[in-house]
C-alpha positions as a Python dict, from the first residue, in 0.01 Angstrom:
ca = {
    (1, 'M'): (0, 0, 0),
    (2, 'L'): (70, 372, 40),
    (3, 'P'): (92, 529, 387),
    (4, 'L'): (-190, 749, 515),
    (5, 'S'): (4, 1074, 475),
    (6, 'E'): (58, 1012, 102),
    (7, 'R'): (-300, 882, 48),
    (8, 'S'): (-459, 1209, 169),
    (9, 'T'): (-258, 1411, -86),
    (10, 'I'): (-347, 1184, -382),
    (11, 'R'): (-723, 1160, -296),
    (12, 'P'): (-930, 1411, -505),
    (13, 'S'): (-1134, 1681, -326),
    (14, 'C'): (-1513, 1610, -291),
    (15, 'K'): (-1705, 1878, -487),
    (16, 'V'): (-2081, 1944, -469),
    (17, 'S'): (-2280, 2112, -747),
    (18, 'F'): (-2623, 2283, -720),
    (19, 'N'): (-2871, 2174, -993),
    (20, 'V'): (-3236, 2268, -1061),
    (21, 'C'): (-3490, 1981, -1099),
    (22, 'I'): (-3663, 1964, -1442),
    (23, 'D'): (-3999, 1843, -1303),
    (24, 'C'): (-4059, 2035, -976),
    (25, 'G'): (-3803, 2321, -1003),
    (26, 'V'): (-3646, 2263, -658),
    (27, 'V'): (-3271, 2334, -613),
    (28, 'F'): (-3083, 2020, -495),
    (29, 'T'): (-2720, 1924, -427),
    (30, 'T'): (-2539, 1644, -610),
    (31, 'K'): (-2186, 1526, -688),
    (32, 'C'): (-2281, 1456, -1052),
    (33, 'K'): (-2324, 1768, -1273),
    (34, 'T'): (-2534, 1582, -1536),
    (35, 'K'): (-2808, 1478, -1288),
    (36, 'K'): (-3135, 1655, -1386),
    (37, 'R'): (-3393, 1528, -1134),
    (38, 'C'): (-3409, 1550, -754),
    (39, 'V'): (-3450, 1252, -518),
    (40, 'V'): (-3831, 1285, -503),
    (41, 'C'): (-3884, 1306, -882),
    (42, 'N'): (-3626, 1032, -946),
    (43, 'D'): (-3819, 793, -716),
    (44, 'P'): (-3981, 500, -906),
    (45, 'A'): (-4317, 563, -736),
    (46, 'T'): (-4334, 917, -881),
    (47, 'K'): (-4228, 786, -1224),
    (48, 'N'): (-4515, 534, -1221),
    (49, 'R'): (-4758, 814, -1129),
    (50, 'K'): (-4637, 1019, -1423),
    (51, 'L'): (-4669, 721, -1659),
    (52, 'N'): (-5026, 654, -1536),
    (53, 'G'): (-5118, 1013, -1626),
    (54, 'L'): (-5146, 1159, -1275),
    (55, 'V'): (-5101, 1537, -1270),
    (56, 'G'): (-4879, 1691, -1003),
    (57, 'L'): (-5037, 1926, -747),
    (58, 'K'): (-4909, 2284, -736),
    (59, 'R'): (-4886, 2398, -375),
    (60, 'K'): (-4736, 2676, -168),
    (61, 'C'): (-4494, 2586, 110),
    (62, 'M'): (-4659, 2614, 456),
    (63, 'N'): (-4336, 2743, 611),
    (64, 'P'): (-4400, 3119, 669),
    (65, 'S'): (-4033, 3208, 612),
    (66, 'C'): (-4019, 3015, 278),
    (67, 'G'): (-4355, 3037, 91),
    (68, 'K'): (-4221, 2888, -238),
    (69, 'E'): (-4442, 2711, -492),
    (70, 'F'): (-4365, 2341, -562),
    (71, 'V'): (-4513, 2041, -747),
    (72, 'T'): (-4601, 1721, -555),
    (73, 'Y'): (-4774, 1390, -623),
    (74, 'D'): (-4849, 1327, -254),
    (75, 'K'): (-5170, 1472, -106),
    (76, 'N'): (-5022, 1487, 246),
    (77, 'Q'): (-4710, 1689, 148),
    (78, 'F'): (-4733, 2056, 251),
    (79, 'A'): (-4365, 2159, 250),
    (80, 'C'): (-4110, 2190, -28),
    (81, 'S'): (-3822, 2020, 158),
    (82, 'T'): (-3741, 1818, 469),
    (83, 'K'): (-3611, 2131, 645),
    (84, 'C'): (-3939, 2317, 585),
    (85, 'S'): (-4144, 2010, 685),
    (86, 'N'): (-3960, 1997, 1022),
    (87, 'I'): (-4034, 2367, 1081),
    (88, 'V'): (-4403, 2320, 990),
    (89, 'S'): (-4438, 2018, 1221),
    (90, 'N'): (-4284, 2221, 1511),
    (91, 'L'): (-4527, 2509, 1447),
    (92, 'R'): (-4822, 2268, 1445),
    (93, 'R'): (-4706, 2112, 1771),
    (94, 'K'): (-4680, 2457, 1936),
    (95, 'Y'): (-5029, 2546, 1812),
    (96, 'D'): (-5171, 2218, 1952),
    (97, 'L'): (-5009, 2286, 2291),
    (98, 'K'): (-5156, 2639, 2300),
    (99, 'L'): (-5500, 2504, 2209),
    (100, 'R'): (-5481, 2242, 2485),
    (101, 'R'): (-5383, 2503, 2743),
    (102, 'F'): (-5670, 2727, 2628),
    (103, 'L'): (-5924, 2441, 2659),
    (104, 'S'): (-5766, 2329, 2993),
    (105, 'I'): (-5668, 1983, 2864),
    (106, 'C'): (-5362, 1789, 2985),
    (107, 'L'): (-5063, 1826, 2750),
    (108, 'Y'): (-4957, 1460, 2787),
    (109, 'C'): (-5269, 1239, 2816),
    (110, 'G'): (-5556, 1469, 2704),
    (111, 'R'): (-5764, 1455, 3027),
    (112, 'D'): (-5928, 1756, 3195),
    (113, 'A'): (-5676, 1975, 3377),
    (114, 'F'): (-5844, 2280, 3535),
    (115, 'E'): (-5620, 2585, 3590),
    (116, 'C'): (-5308, 2378, 3507),
    (117, 'S'): (-5127, 2246, 3197),
    (118, 'L'): (-5107, 1889, 3339),
    (119, 'C'): (-5358, 1662, 3512),
    (120, 'D'): (-5292, 1527, 3865),
    (121, 'R'): (-5152, 1192, 3747),
    (122, 'C'): (-4908, 1347, 3493),
    (123, 'Q'): (-4809, 1616, 3746),
    (124, 'E'): (-4713, 1348, 4002),
    (125, 'R'): (-4507, 1162, 3739),
    (126, 'A'): (-4329, 1484, 3630),
    (127, 'T'): (-4244, 1578, 3990),
    (128, 'G'): (-4113, 1224, 4048),
    (129, 'R'): (-3883, 1254, 3744),
    (130, 'N'): (-3757, 1594, 3859),
    (131, 'K'): (-3682, 1456, 4208),
    (132, 'I'): (-3475, 1172, 4057),
    (133, 'K'): (-3281, 1423, 3841),
    (134, 'R'): (-3208, 1647, 4139),
    (135, 'K'): (-3095, 1348, 4344),
    (136, 'K'): (-2853, 1243, 4068),
    (137, 'W'): (-2710, 1596, 4045),
    (138, 'K'): (-2659, 1608, 4424),
    (139, 'E'): (-2497, 1265, 4432),
    (140, 'S'): (-2262, 1352, 4144),
    (141, 'N'): (-2168, 1682, 4319),
    (142, 'L'): (-2093, 1847, 3983),
    (143, 'C'): (-2193, 2188, 3849),
    (144, 'R'): (-2517, 2199, 3648),
    (145, 'E'): (-2386, 2449, 3392),
    (146, 'C'): (-2035, 2328, 3310),
    (147, 'G'): (-2063, 1970, 3450),
    (148, 'K'): (-1690, 1964, 3537),
    (149, 'N'): (-1613, 2146, 3863),
    (150, 'E'): (-1751, 2069, 4209),
    (151, 'V'): (-2053, 2271, 4326),
    (152, 'N'): (-2048, 2545, 4587),
    (153, 'A'): (-2162, 2455, 4941),
    (154, 'G'): (-2540, 2403, 4939),
    (155, 'G'): (-2585, 2506, 4573),
    (156, 'Y'): (-2605, 2366, 4219),
    (157, 'R'): (-2323, 2568, 4053),
    (158, 'C'): (-1948, 2606, 4097),
    (159, 'D'): (-1773, 2932, 4197),
    (160, 'D'): (-1662, 3012, 3839),
    (161, 'C'): (-2017, 2980, 3701),
    (162, 'L'): (-2154, 3193, 3988),
    (163, 'K'): (-1904, 3470, 3904),
    (164, 'L'): (-2009, 3456, 3538),
    (165, 'M'): (-2376, 3484, 3642),
    (166, 'Q'): (-2296, 3787, 3856),
    (167, 'L'): (-2115, 3953, 3563),
    (168, 'R'): (-2408, 3880, 3328),
    (169, 'R'): (-2656, 4044, 3565),
    (170, 'K'): (-2723, 4419, 3529),
    (171, 'K'): (-2570, 4635, 3802),
    (172, 'C'): (-2836, 4794, 4027),
    (173, 'K'): (-2808, 5066, 4289),
    (174, 'C'): (-2908, 5031, 4656),
    (175, 'H'): (-3278, 5092, 4735),
    (176, 'T'): (-3215, 5307, 5045),
    (177, 'E'): (-3248, 5684, 4997),
    (178, 'G'): (-2917, 5867, 4960),
    (179, 'C'): (-2713, 5546, 4908),
    (180, 'Y'): (-2571, 5485, 4557),
    (181, 'N'): (-2357, 5174, 4617),
    (182, 'D'): (-2392, 4855, 4412),
    (183, 'V'): (-2626, 4593, 4557),
    (184, 'V'): (-2524, 4251, 4686),
    (185, 'Y'): (-2595, 3960, 4448),
    (186, 'H'): (-2960, 3848, 4467),
    (187, 'K'): (-3060, 4132, 4707),
    (188, 'H'): (-3188, 4492, 4685),
    (189, 'Y'): (-2942, 4658, 4928),
    (190, 'C'): (-2567, 4707, 4957),
    (191, 'Q'): (-2355, 4538, 5225),
    (192, 'D'): (-2332, 4849, 5450),
    (193, 'C'): (-2713, 4892, 5461),
    (194, 'L'): (-2763, 4523, 5534),
    (195, 'D'): (-2518, 4542, 5827),
    (196, 'K'): (-2701, 4849, 5963),
    (197, 'N'): (-3039, 4674, 5948),
    (198, 'E'): (-2903, 4370, 6131),
    (199, 'A'): (-2753, 4592, 6404),
    (200, 'E'): (-3087, 4775, 6450),
    (201, 'K'): (-3272, 4445, 6484),
    (202, 'Q'): (-3036, 4321, 6754),
    (203, 'S'): (-3065, 4641, 6964),
    (204, 'C'): (-3344, 4629, 7226),
    (205, 'K'): (-3618, 4893, 7174),
    (206, 'V'): (-3931, 4977, 7373),
    (207, 'H'): (-4249, 5122, 7214),
    (208, 'F'): (-4527, 5311, 7394),
    (209, 'I'): (-4867, 5197, 7256),
    (210, 'R'): (-5229, 5284, 7342),
    (211, 'C'): (-5462, 4982, 7397),
    (212, 'K'): (-5760, 4951, 7160),
    (213, 'N'): (-5999, 4828, 7430),
    (214, 'C'): (-5922, 5017, 7755),
    (215, 'N'): (-5739, 5313, 7587),
    (216, 'G'): (-5449, 5287, 7836),
    (217, 'L'): (-5074, 5326, 7762),
    (218, 'F'): (-4846, 5018, 7783),
    (219, 'T'): (-4490, 4931, 7676),
    (220, 'S'): (-4392, 4659, 7430),
    (221, 'R'): (-4092, 4554, 7222),
    (222, 'R'): (-4322, 4485, 6926),
    (223, 'N'): (-4455, 4798, 6756),
    (224, 'G'): (-4781, 4653, 6614),
    (225, 'K'): (-4921, 4502, 6936),
    (226, 'P'): (-5282, 4635, 6971),
    (227, 'Y'): (-5386, 4512, 7324),
    (228, 'C'): (-5225, 4545, 7664),
    (229, 'S'): (-5341, 4203, 7796),
    (230, 'D'): (-5539, 3888, 7711),
    (231, 'T'): (-5846, 4016, 7899),
    (232, 'C'): (-5866, 4327, 7677),
    (233, 'Y'): (-5820, 4103, 7372),
    (234, 'R'): (-6112, 3876, 7477),
    (235, 'D'): (-6340, 4171, 7570),
    (236, 'Y'): (-6277, 4336, 7235),
    (237, 'Y'): (-6342, 4024, 7021),
    (238, 'L'): (-6633, 3871, 7217),
    (239, 'R'): (-6871, 4162, 7162),
    (240, 'A'): (-7219, 4108, 7016),
    (241, 'P'): (-7189, 4053, 6639),
    (242, 'I'): (-7352, 4296, 6395),
    (243, 'K'): (-7564, 4157, 6111),
    (244, 'R'): (-7460, 4277, 5767),
    (245, 'I'): (-7543, 4192, 5403),
    (246, 'C'): (-7258, 4075, 5180),
    (247, 'V'): (-7192, 4307, 4885),
    (248, 'V'): (-7095, 4021, 4650),
    (249, 'C'): (-7337, 3732, 4717),
    (250, 'G'): (-7614, 3921, 4908),
    (251, 'K'): (-7622, 3686, 5213),
    (252, 'E'): (-7646, 3796, 5576),
    (253, 'Y'): (-7342, 3735, 5799),
    (254, 'D'): (-7227, 3814, 6153),
    (255, 'F'): (-6974, 4097, 6156),
    (256, 'I'): (-6747, 4145, 6458),
    (257, 'L'): (-6544, 4465, 6492),
    (258, 'D'): (-6189, 4407, 6358),
    (259, 'G'): (-6252, 4031, 6379),
    (260, 'G'): (-6383, 3960, 6026),
    (261, 'F'): (-6419, 4099, 5678),
    (262, 'N'): (-6557, 4452, 5646),
    (263, 'V'): (-6798, 4425, 5351),
    (264, 'V'): (-6795, 4056, 5248),
    (265, 'C'): (-6883, 3732, 5424),
    (266, 'S'): (-6593, 3502, 5328),
    (267, 'E'): (-6251, 3483, 5161),
    (268, 'E'): (-6403, 3369, 4829),
    (269, 'C'): (-6628, 3679, 4820),
    (270, 'Q'): (-6329, 3895, 4909),
    (271, 'K'): (-6129, 3757, 4614),
    (272, 'E'): (-6430, 3807, 4384),
    (273, 'S'): (-6473, 4170, 4501),
    (274, 'K'): (-6103, 4236, 4428),
    (275, 'R'): (-6141, 4096, 4076),
    (276, 'E'): (-6454, 4308, 4017),
    (277, 'G'): (-6270, 4617, 4139),
    (278, 'M'): (-5979, 4552, 3901),
    (279, 'R'): (-6219, 4502, 3607),
    (280, 'N'): (-6413, 4822, 3685),
    (281, 'A'): (-6087, 5018, 3723),
    (282, 'K'): (-5971, 4895, 3382),
    (283, 'H'): (-6297, 5011, 3219),
    (284, 'K'): (-6271, 5348, 3398),
    (285, 'R'): (-5923, 5408, 3254),
    (286, 'R'): (-6050, 5329, 2903),
    (287, 'L'): (-6357, 5555, 2937),
    (288, 'R'): (-6166, 5859, 3063),
    (289, 'K'): (-6068, 5945, 2704),
    (290, 'N'): (-6429, 5941, 2577),
    (291, 'A'): (-6573, 6104, 2895),
    (292, 'A'): (-6853, 5840, 2896),
    (293, 'F'): (-7077, 5729, 3184),
    (294, 'V'): (-6920, 5475, 3425),
    (295, 'E'): (-7105, 5256, 3676),
    (296, 'K'): (-6990, 4967, 3899),
    (297, 'V'): (-7111, 4646, 3731),
    (298, 'N'): (-7126, 4337, 3951),
    (299, 'R'): (-7089, 4010, 3763),
    (300, 'I'): (-7312, 3811, 4004),
    (301, 'K'): (-7599, 4061, 3974),
    (302, 'L'): (-7564, 4048, 3595),
    (303, 'F'): (-7567, 3666, 3615),
    (304, 'K'): (-7898, 3674, 3808),
    (305, 'R'): (-8050, 3933, 3573),
    (306, 'D'): (-7972, 3733, 3256),
    (307, 'K'): (-8071, 3401, 3427),
    (308, 'G'): (-7724, 3250, 3392),
    (309, 'R'): (-7731, 3221, 3010),
    (310, 'C'): (-7499, 3359, 2742),
    (311, 'Q'): (-7692, 3626, 2549),
    (312, 'L'): (-7502, 3547, 2226),
    (313, 'C'): (-7524, 3165, 2200),
    (314, 'G'): (-7784, 3081, 2471),
    (315, 'R'): (-7561, 2835, 2660),
    (316, 'K'): (-7607, 2795, 3038),
    (317, 'L'): (-7295, 2915, 3224),
    (318, 'N'): (-7129, 2842, 3559),
    (319, 'L'): (-6972, 3109, 3785),
    (320, 'K'): (-6701, 2871, 3913),
    (321, 'R'): (-6525, 2856, 3573),
    (322, 'Q'): (-6239, 3104, 3534),
    (323, 'V'): (-6144, 3299, 3223),
    (324, 'P'): (-5909, 3064, 3027),
    (325, 'H'): (-6206, 2823, 3002),
    (326, 'P'): (-6410, 2888, 2682),
    (327, 'F'): (-6743, 2880, 2874),
    (328, 'A'): (-6639, 3110, 3164),
    (329, 'V'): (-6868, 3401, 3261),
    (330, 'T'): (-6765, 3741, 3115),
    (331, 'V'): (-6924, 4086, 3082),
    (332, 'D'): (-6994, 4192, 2722),
    (333, 'H'): (-7064, 4553, 2615),
    (334, 'I'): (-7356, 4580, 2367),
    (335, 'I'): (-7214, 4902, 2220),
    (336, 'P'): (-6834, 4852, 2249),
    (337, 'I'): (-6631, 5095, 2458),
    (338, 'S'): (-6404, 5165, 2158),
    (339, 'K'): (-6711, 5292, 1968),
    (340, 'G'): (-6842, 5525, 2241),
    (341, 'G'): (-7034, 5278, 2460),
    (342, 'E'): (-7076, 5325, 2837),
    (343, 'H'): (-6992, 5087, 3122),
    (344, 'S'): (-7330, 5037, 3293),
    (345, 'Y'): (-7595, 4768, 3353),
    (346, 'R'): (-7794, 4906, 3058),
    (347, 'N'): (-7508, 4857, 2809),
    (348, 'T'): (-7379, 4521, 2946),
    (349, 'Q'): (-7491, 4161, 2906),
    (350, 'L'): (-7374, 3815, 3007),
    (351, 'A'): (-7158, 3624, 2757),
    (352, 'C'): (-6924, 3327, 2760),
    (353, 'F'): (-6552, 3386, 2704),
    (354, 'K'): (-6559, 3215, 2361),
    (355, 'C'): (-6844, 3428, 2217),
    (356, 'N'): (-6706, 3748, 2372),
    (357, 'S'): (-6359, 3698, 2223),
    (358, 'L'): (-6500, 3604, 1879),
    (359, 'K'): (-6731, 3907, 1878),
    (360, 'G'): (-6459, 4159, 1967),
    (361, 'N'): (-6570, 4518, 1899),
    (362, 'R'): (-6809, 4424, 1614),
    (363, 'K'): (-7187, 4438, 1597),
    (364, 'V'): (-7374, 4104, 1601),
    (365, 'A'): (-7663, 4043, 1359),
    (366, 'G'): (-7985, 3968, 1552),
    (367, 'G'): (-8079, 4303, 1704),
    (368, 'E'): (-7897, 4276, 2038),
    (369, 'Q'): (-7881, 4657, 2057),
    (370, 'L'): (-8262, 4669, 2085),
    (371, 'R'): (-8212, 4555, 2448),
    (372, 'L'): (-8091, 4908, 2528),
    (373, 'F'): (-8450, 5033, 2481),
    (374, 'G'): (-8605, 4746, 2685),
}
């Protein structure tokens, strides 16, 4: 027997040649130069199909970066090679995940998951797994990035990895006016400004404030204190409530000066009024170019006017559903804003999110624009 050093010199080098298949025309690698068919065409199952008179299907590869034409005898094959089939399967998986998030379905089990990508059961399991992982990392006391050095005190990374992170981060200037020093890592101010702020906090200051109830001057260390004593606070808040009508839902509610909401009856109505304001502001910005008529459109009033039904498909809608849901309540413009339509009750109608997104800025057959004259 020869030793290993001599064997490596005598052994011939392994060469690979690129051949083109006669049947399907795919380029394949082989050690033998005389080989004329690829692995798929050389398979006995494909040979039997050819002998039985089955014609191969000409298809285009589903991989967007490839797009080559190939011949196959399998109905379920949509890619020219294993590499392309892996890419296509990944793209399909991503599309399925996006569709599940859009329809508010759990990514793991397929149950209903409102305003979340996972249902309650799968969320609990995922948090449990993450807790176990964090516990293992803490017990091991090793850096999460390199996995070699010991972690910094109370952190998950070592000192070397923290320095690399600081170097990777863009250098920013201090946010105080007139100061151009570099900021401290993970903060908006430099070290000098931070020391100044801490010194100002520690120094004892006294503020002179006027009481809201009795209109008398009093001293306090806290600048935002509105009342001089508890009696003034009680007198101010226990006044007779004023009856008002909520702008959003239209219900009557008891309004106390500076003790409740100004225009709405509850926190839910306040959130809804903020959303309506943001939507109306968006439409105002779009209509400034066309100089069209703008009016505040309330979604709840529109819901009552159209009797809670989508004016495109006729489905009954629910106000509690939010926008990612396909049957959430949205405002549709009969004449689109991009084509010179106005933002008013006359030019708007109720529509579900699915129909509104499918319609876009196109006209729908069925005479929906006749409603403008009604």
